[in-house]
Chimera marker file (.cmm) of the C-alpha trace (Angstrom):
<marker_set name="trace">
<marker id="1" x="14.499" y="-20.285" z="3.133" r="1" g="1" b="0" radius="0.5"/>
<marker id="2" x="17.659" y="-18.810" z="1.977" r="1" g="1" b="0" radius="0.5"/>
<marker id="3" x="16.999" y="-15.177" z="2.192" r="1" g="1" b="0" radius="0.5"/>
<marker id="4" x="14.954" y="-13.484" z="4.749" r="1" g="1" b="0" radius="0.5"/>
<marker id="5" x="13.652" y="-10.813" z="2.312" r="1" g="1" b="0" radius="0.5"/>
<marker id="6" x="11.979" y="-13.641" z="0.037" r="1" g="1" b="0" radius="0.5"/>
<marker id="7" x="8.504" y="-14.151" z="0.654" r="1" g="1" b="0" radius="0.5"/>
<marker id="8" x="6.706" y="-17.603" z="1.097" r="1" g="1" b="0" radius="0.5"/>
<marker id="9" x="5.193" y="-17.798" z="-2.264" r="1" g="1" b="0" radius="0.5"/>
<marker id="10" x="8.629" y="-17.445" z="-3.918" r="1" g="1" b="0" radius="0.5"/>
<marker id="11" x="8.312" y="-13.853" z="-4.946" r="1" g="1" b="0" radius="0.5"/>
<marker id="12" x="11.532" y="-11.800" z="-5.299" r="1" g="1" b="0" radius="0.5"/>
<marker id="13" x="12.266" y="-9.496" z="-2.265" r="1" g="1" b="0" radius="0.5"/>
<marker id="14" x="10.994" y="-6.064" z="-2.288" r="1" g="1" b="0" radius="0.5"/>
<marker id="15" x="13.328" y="-3.150" z="-2.516" r="1" g="1" b="0" radius="0.5"/>
<marker id="16" x="13.462" y="-0.730" z="0.503" r="1" g="1" b="0" radius="0.5"/>
<marker id="17" x="11.564" y="1.946" z="-1.210" r="1" g="1" b="0" radius="0.5"/>
<marker id="18" x="8.559" y="-0.414" z="-1.856" r="1" g="1" b="0" radius="0.5"/>
<marker id="19" x="8.561" y="-1.437" z="1.967" r="1" g="1" b="0" radius="0.5"/>
<marker id="20" x="8.867" y="2.263" z="2.991" r="1" g="1" b="0" radius="0.5"/>
<marker id="21" x="5.815" y="2.894" z="1.008" r="1" g="1" b="0" radius="0.5"/>
<marker id="22" x="3.864" y="0.306" z="2.293" r="1" g="1" b="0" radius="0.5"/>
<marker id="23" x="4.655" y="1.669" z="5.984" r="1" g="1" b="0" radius="0.5"/>
<marker id="24" x="4.011" y="5.298" z="5.020" r="1" g="1" b="0" radius="0.5"/>
<marker id="25" x="0.692" y="4.189" z="3.437" r="1" g="1" b="0" radius="0.5"/>
<marker id="26" x="-0.149" y="2.570" z="6.658" r="1" g="1" b="0" radius="0.5"/>
<marker id="27" x="0.713" y="5.862" z="8.777" r="1" g="1" b="0" radius="0.5"/>
<marker id="28" x="-1.120" y="7.826" z="6.358" r="1" g="1" b="0" radius="0.5"/>
<marker id="29" x="-4.189" y="5.759" z="6.836" r="1" g="1" b="0" radius="0.5"/>
<marker id="30" x="-4.195" y="5.945" z="10.612" r="1" g="1" b="0" radius="0.5"/>
<marker id="31" x="-3.475" y="9.644" z="10.632" r="1" g="1" b="0" radius="0.5"/>
<marker id="32" x="-6.514" y="10.230" z="8.198" r="1" g="1" b="0" radius="0.5"/>
<marker id="33" x="-8.540" y="8.167" z="10.659" r="1" g="1" b="0" radius="0.5"/>
<marker id="34" x="-7.225" y="9.912" z="13.672" r="1" g="1" b="0" radius="0.5"/>
<marker id="35" x="-7.913" y="13.273" z="12.019" r="1" g="1" b="0" radius="0.5"/>
<marker id="36" x="-11.373" y="12.219" z="11.303" r="1" g="1" b="0" radius="0.5"/>
<marker id="37" x="-11.933" y="11.374" z="14.814" r="1" g="1" b="0" radius="0.5"/>
<marker id="38" x="-10.662" y="14.401" z="16.330" r="1" g="1" b="0" radius="0.5"/>
<marker id="39" x="-13.140" y="16.333" z="14.211" r="1" g="1" b="0" radius="0.5"/>
<marker id="40" x="-15.788" y="14.314" z="14.568" r="1" g="1" b="0" radius="0.5"/>
<marker id="41" x="-15.421" y="14.100" z="18.485" r="1" g="1" b="0" radius="0.5"/>
<marker id="42" x="-14.530" y="17.798" z="18.818" r="1" g="1" b="0" radius="0.5"/>
<marker id="43" x="-17.448" y="19.318" z="17.545" r="1" g="1" b="0" radius="0.5"/>
<marker id="44" x="-20.292" y="16.785" z="17.070" r="1" g="1" b="0" radius="0.5"/>
<marker id="45" x="-23.202" y="17.946" z="15.042" r="1" g="1" b="0" radius="0.5"/>
<marker id="46" x="-25.654" y="16.414" z="12.700" r="1" g="1" b="0" radius="0.5"/>
<marker id="47" x="-23.671" y="17.875" z="9.631" r="1" g="1" b="0" radius="0.5"/>
<marker id="48" x="-20.549" y="16.091" z="10.326" r="1" g="1" b="0" radius="0.5"/>
<marker id="49" x="-22.147" y="12.818" z="10.738" r="1" g="1" b="0" radius="0.5"/>
<marker id="50" x="-23.873" y="13.432" z="7.383" r="1" g="1" b="0" radius="0.5"/>
<marker id="51" x="-20.650" y="14.080" z="5.994" r="1" g="1" b="0" radius="0.5"/>
<marker id="52" x="-18.556" y="11.786" z="7.595" r="1" g="1" b="0" radius="0.5"/>
<marker id="53" x="-18.175" y="9.152" z="4.807" r="1" g="1" b="0" radius="0.5"/>
<marker id="54" x="-16.958" y="12.189" z="2.667" r="1" g="1" b="0" radius="0.5"/>
<marker id="55" x="-14.444" y="13.103" z="5.167" r="1" g="1" b="0" radius="0.5"/>
<marker id="56" x="-13.189" y="9.690" z="5.761" r="1" g="1" b="0" radius="0.5"/>
<marker id="57" x="-12.748" y="9.194" z="1.937" r="1" g="1" b="0" radius="0.5"/>
<marker id="58" x="-10.977" y="12.454" z="1.639" r="1" g="1" b="0" radius="0.5"/>
<marker id="59" x="-8.653" y="11.920" z="4.618" r="1" g="1" b="0" radius="0.5"/>
<marker id="60" x="-7.785" y="8.289" z="3.116" r="1" g="1" b="0" radius="0.5"/>
<marker id="61" x="-6.665" y="9.736" z="-0.319" r="1" g="1" b="0" radius="0.5"/>
<marker id="62" x="-3.174" y="10.343" z="0.687" r="1" g="1" b="0" radius="0.5"/>
<marker id="63" x="-2.734" y="6.802" z="2.013" r="1" g="1" b="0" radius="0.5"/>
<marker id="64" x="-4.454" y="5.096" z="-1.060" r="1" g="1" b="0" radius="0.5"/>
<marker id="65" x="-2.139" y="7.014" z="-3.253" r="1" g="1" b="0" radius="0.5"/>
<marker id="66" x="1.027" y="5.978" z="-1.549" r="1" g="1" b="0" radius="0.5"/>
<marker id="67" x="-0.469" y="2.413" z="-1.284" r="1" g="1" b="0" radius="0.5"/>
<marker id="68" x="-1.037" y="2.338" z="-5.374" r="1" g="1" b="0" radius="0.5"/>
<marker id="69" x="2.682" y="3.567" z="-5.708" r="1" g="1" b="0" radius="0.5"/>
<marker id="70" x="3.723" y="0.434" z="-3.451" r="1" g="1" b="0" radius="0.5"/>
<marker id="71" x="1.625" y="-1.660" z="-5.511" r="1" g="1" b="0" radius="0.5"/>
<marker id="72" x="3.070" y="-0.496" z="-8.687" r="1" g="1" b="0" radius="0.5"/>
<marker id="73" x="6.860" y="-0.907" z="-7.335" r="1" g="1" b="0" radius="0.5"/>
<marker id="74" x="5.847" y="-4.527" z="-6.105" r="1" g="1" b="0" radius="0.5"/>
<marker id="75" x="4.826" y="-5.343" z="-9.789" r="1" g="1" b="0" radius="0.5"/>
<marker id="76" x="7.912" y="-3.839" z="-11.299" r="1" g="1" b="0" radius="0.5"/>
<marker id="77" x="10.173" y="-6.035" z="-9.017" r="1" g="1" b="0" radius="0.5"/>
<marker id="78" x="7.937" y="-9.247" z="-9.590" r="1" g="1" b="0" radius="0.5"/>
<marker id="79" x="8.077" y="-8.235" z="-13.426" r="1" g="1" b="0" radius="0.5"/>
<marker id="80" x="12.053" y="-7.708" z="-13.177" r="1" g="1" b="0" radius="0.5"/>
<marker id="81" x="12.493" y="-11.063" z="-11.461" r="1" g="1" b="0" radius="0.5"/>
<marker id="82" x="10.658" y="-12.994" z="-13.946" r="1" g="1" b="0" radius="0.5"/>
<marker id="83" x="12.570" y="-11.416" z="-16.685" r="1" g="1" b="0" radius="0.5"/>
<marker id="84" x="15.854" y="-12.424" z="-14.805" r="1" g="1" b="0" radius="0.5"/>
<marker id="85" x="14.744" y="-15.984" z="-14.298" r="1" g="1" b="0" radius="0.5"/>
<marker id="86" x="12.954" y="-16.568" z="-17.694" r="1" g="1" b="0" radius="0.5"/>
<marker id="87" x="10.072" y="-19.187" z="-18.168" r="1" g="1" b="0" radius="0.5"/>
<marker id="88" x="11.278" y="-22.697" z="-18.872" r="1" g="1" b="0" radius="0.5"/>
<marker id="89" x="8.737" y="-23.482" z="-21.244" r="1" g="1" b="0" radius="0.5"/>
<marker id="90" x="8.758" y="-20.697" z="-23.436" r="1" g="1" b="0" radius="0.5"/>
<marker id="91" x="12.137" y="-21.103" z="-25.265" r="1" g="1" b="0" radius="0.5"/>
<marker id="92" x="12.826" y="-24.810" z="-24.615" r="1" g="1" b="0" radius="0.5"/>
<marker id="93" x="10.948" y="-27.977" z="-25.753" r="1" g="1" b="0" radius="0.5"/>
<link id1="1" id2="2" r="1" g="1" b="0" radius="0.2"/>
<link id1="2" id2="3" r="1" g="1" b="0" radius="0.2"/>
<link id1="3" id2="4" r="1" g="1" b="0" radius="0.2"/>
<link id1="4" id2="5" r="1" g="1" b="0" radius="0.2"/>
<link id1="5" id2="6" r="1" g="1" b="0" radius="0.2"/>
<link id1="6" id2="7" r="1" g="1" b="0" radius="0.2"/>
<link id1="7" id2="8" r="1" g="1" b="0" radius="0.2"/>
<link id1="8" id2="9" r="1" g="1" b="0" radius="0.2"/>
<link id1="9" id2="10" r="1" g="1" b="0" radius="0.2"/>
<link id1="10" id2="11" r="1" g="1" b="0" radius="0.2"/>
<link id1="11" id2="12" r="1" g="1" b="0" radius="0.2"/>
<link id1="12" id2="13" r="1" g="1" b="0" radius="0.2"/>
<link id1="13" id2="14" r="1" g="1" b="0" radius="0.2"/>
<link id1="14" id2="15" r="1" g="1" b="0" radius="0.2"/>
<link id1="15" id2="16" r="1" g="1" b="0" radius="0.2"/>
<link id1="16" id2="17" r="1" g="1" b="0" radius="0.2"/>
<link id1="17" id2="18" r="1" g="1" b="0" radius="0.2"/>
<link id1="18" id2="19" r="1" g="1" b="0" radius="0.2"/>
<link id1="19" id2="20" r="1" g="1" b="0" radius="0.2"/>
<link id1="20" id2="21" r="1" g="1" b="0" radius="0.2"/>
<link id1="21" id2="22" r="1" g="1" b="0" radius="0.2"/>
<link id1="22" id2="23" r="1" g="1" b="0" radius="0.2"/>
<link id1="23" id2="24" r="1" g="1" b="0" radius="0.2"/>
<link id1="24" id2="25" r="1" g="1" b="0" radius="0.2"/>
<link id1="25" id2="26" r="1" g="1" b="0" radius="0.2"/>
<link id1="26" id2="27" r="1" g="1" b="0" radius="0.2"/>
<link id1="27" id2="28" r="1" g="1" b="0" radius="0.2"/>
<link id1="28" id2="29" r="1" g="1" b="0" radius="0.2"/>
<link id1="29" id2="30" r="1" g="1" b="0" radius="0.2"/>
<link id1="30" id2="31" r="1" g="1" b="0" radius="0.2"/>
<link id1="31" id2="32" r="1" g="1" b="0" radius="0.2"/>
<link id1="32" id2="33" r="1" g="1" b="0" radius="0.2"/>
<link id1="33" id2="34" r="1" g="1" b="0" radius="0.2"/>
<link id1="34" id2="35" r="1" g="1" b="0" radius="0.2"/>
<link id1="35" id2="36" r="1" g="1" b="0" radius="0.2"/>
<link id1="36" id2="37" r="1" g="1" b="0" radius="0.2"/>
<link id1="37" id2="38" r="1" g="1" b="0" radius="0.2"/>
<link id1="38" id2="39" r="1" g="1" b="0" radius="0.2"/>
<link id1="39" id2="40" r="1" g="1" b="0" radius="0.2"/>
<link id1="40" id2="41" r="1" g="1" b="0" radius="0.2"/>
<link id1="41" id2="42" r="1" g="1" b="0" radius="0.2"/>
<link id1="42" id2="43" r="1" g="1" b="0" radius="0.2"/>
<link id1="43" id2="44" r="1" g="1" b="0" radius="0.2"/>
<link id1="44" id2="45" r="1" g="1" b="0" radius="0.2"/>
<link id1="45" id2="46" r="1" g="1" b="0" radius="0.2"/>
<link id1="46" id2="47" r="1" g="1" b="0" radius="0.2"/>
<link id1="47" id2="48" r="1" g="1" b="0" radius="0.2"/>
<link id1="48" id2="49" r="1" g="1" b="0" radius="0.2"/>
<link id1="49" id2="50" r="1" g="1" b="0" radius="0.2"/>
<link id1="50" id2="51" r="1" g="1" b="0" radius="0.2"/>
<link id1="51" id2="52" r="1" g="1" b="0" radius="0.2"/>
<link id1="52" id2="53" r="1" g="1" b="0" radius="0.2"/>
<link id1="53" id2="54" r="1" g="1" b="0" radius="0.2"/>
<link id1="54" id2="55" r="1" g="1" b="0" radius="0.2"/>
<link id1="55" id2="56" r="1" g="1" b="0" radius="0.2"/>
<link id1="56" id2="57" r="1" g="1" b="0" radius="0.2"/>
<link id1="57" id2="58" r="1" g="1" b="0" radius="0.2"/>
<link id1="58" id2="59" r="1" g="1" b="0" radius="0.2"/>
<link id1="59" id2="60" r="1" g="1" b="0" radius="0.2"/>
<link id1="60" id2="61" r="1" g="1" b="0" radius="0.2"/>
<link id1="61" id2="62" r="1" g="1" b="0" radius="0.2"/>
<link id1="62" id2="63" r="1" g="1" b="0" radius="0.2"/>
<link id1="63" id2="64" r="1" g="1" b="0" radius="0.2"/>
<link id1="64" id2="65" r="1" g="1" b="0" radius="0.2"/>
<link id1="65" id2="66" r="1" g="1" b="0" radius="0.2"/>
<link id1="66" id2="67" r="1" g="1" b="0" radius="0.2"/>
<link id1="67" id2="68" r="1" g="1" b="0" radius="0.2"/>
<link id1="68" id2="69" r="1" g="1" b="0" radius="0.2"/>
<link id1="69" id2="70" r="1" g="1" b="0" radius="0.2"/>
<link id1="70" id2="71" r="1" g="1" b="0" radius="0.2"/>
<link id1="71" id2="72" r="1" g="1" b="0" radius="0.2"/>
<link id1="72" id2="73" r="1" g="1" b="0" radius="0.2"/>
<link id1="73" id2="74" r="1" g="1" b="0" radius="0.2"/>
<link id1="74" id2="75" r="1" g="1" b="0" radius="0.2"/>
<link id1="75" id2="76" r="1" g="1" b="0" radius="0.2"/>
<link id1="76" id2="77" r="1" g="1" b="0" radius="0.2"/>
<link id1="77" id2="78" r="1" g="1" b="0" radius="0.2"/>
<link id1="78" id2="79" r="1" g="1" b="0" radius="0.2"/>
<link id1="79" id2="80" r="1" g="1" b="0" radius="0.2"/>
<link id1="80" id2="81" r="1" g="1" b="0" radius="0.2"/>
<link id1="81" id2="82" r="1" g="1" b="0" radius="0.2"/>
<link id1="82" id2="83" r="1" g="1" b="0" radius="0.2"/>
<link id1="83" id2="84" r="1" g="1" b="0" radius="0.2"/>
<link id1="84" id2="85" r="1" g="1" b="0" radius="0.2"/>
<link id1="85" id2="86" r="1" g="1" b="0" radius="0.2"/>
<link id1="86" id2="87" r="1" g="1" b="0" radius="0.2"/>
<link id1="87" id2="88" r="1" g="1" b="0" radius="0.2"/>
<link id1="88" id2="89" r="1" g="1" b="0" radius="0.2"/>
<link id1="89" id2="90" r="1" g="1" b="0" radius="0.2"/>
<link id1="90" id2="91" r="1" g="1" b="0" radius="0.2"/>
<link id1="91" id2="92" r="1" g="1" b="0" radius="0.2"/>
<link id1="92" id2="93" r="1" g="1" b="0" radius="0.2"/>
</marker_set>
């Protein structure tokens, strides 16, 4: 491999902003789970137990949004890589 940033599948390297979004989504996901555990363990009752799926989903919303932005950036980087390289079968014989 000539470029350390290039993936094994031959995709173009990701911009640093996209990598930052991926790391941020992982951190937000861990923070959401930590916040849920803090709420759940601190004052356990049946209401927390019943509402726990909703609470986990709400705490994961920021992580999901950031991951969605990451996927959009990755797709844009892949499209720009394809546009620069072109497809050999389209214009040629």
